[in-house]
C-alpha positions, 0 to 999 in steps of 0.5 A: 377385744370387742369380739372376745366380749361378744363371744363371752356374752354369747356363750353365757347366754347359750349356757343360760338358755340350756340351764333354764331349759334343764330346770324347766324340763325337770319341773315339768317332769316333776309335775308329771310324776306328781300327777301320776302318783296322785292318779295311782293313789286315786285308783288304789283307793278305788280298788280298796273301796271295791275290795271292801264292798266285795268283802261286805257282799261276801260276808252277807252271802256267807252269813245268809248261808249259815244263819239258818243252818242249825249245825253251825254255832256263830262265834263272829260274823266270819267264824263258825263252829260245827256243833256235830264235829265236837269230840271230847277225849280224856285231856282235850276237845276238838272241833271243825271251824268254818272261817270265811275270808274277810277284812278281819280274817284275810285268807290268801289265794291258793295258786292264784285262786281266791279262797272263800273259806277255810275248814280248820280242825283244832284240838284244845287242851283247856287245862294247859292253854294249848291249841293244836291245828290238826287239819285245814281245808280251803275252798273257793267260791264254788265250794271246790276244794283248793287245799286239804292238809293234815298237820302231822307235826304235833306242835301245839303252842299257846293259843296266842300263837294263832290268828283268832286263837283265843276265839277257837280256844274259848269256844271249845273250852266253853263247849267242854264246860257248858256242853253248848 
């Protein structure tokens, strides 16, 4: 009977030590994961901060490029209308817009190459609130063209269907109305 009691206690102690070791290991692993998550969040915050600084610098450079150019009308810090490109027809008015990549106007990469700005030609029907994308060109930071696409679909939704559609619509309709 004594042997059985000693063997039972030994087995109990052995199982207890395994259980204790399992929970200690689980706690240590949980702490490692928590530390990794904290480090990942810190690094992601640094990346986001550097991205924001890059956008601000890009915006400053872009603004300096165009602020002295009389052929561009500044609509926002990142969106410009080329005055010489504006053409009126019987029922609509069209023009080329230059849209710089920024936090407010994120433009995605083309085949892994970051887009610096887009040239987009829109046609507006001021009486019917229609905005048609006619042509889009995308350029990298060295002014090398990445995309050149003509829209042949002929779909002209309400301007609210476009990112910044109201800006494009109002700029062209104001120009049609005022001539400026």
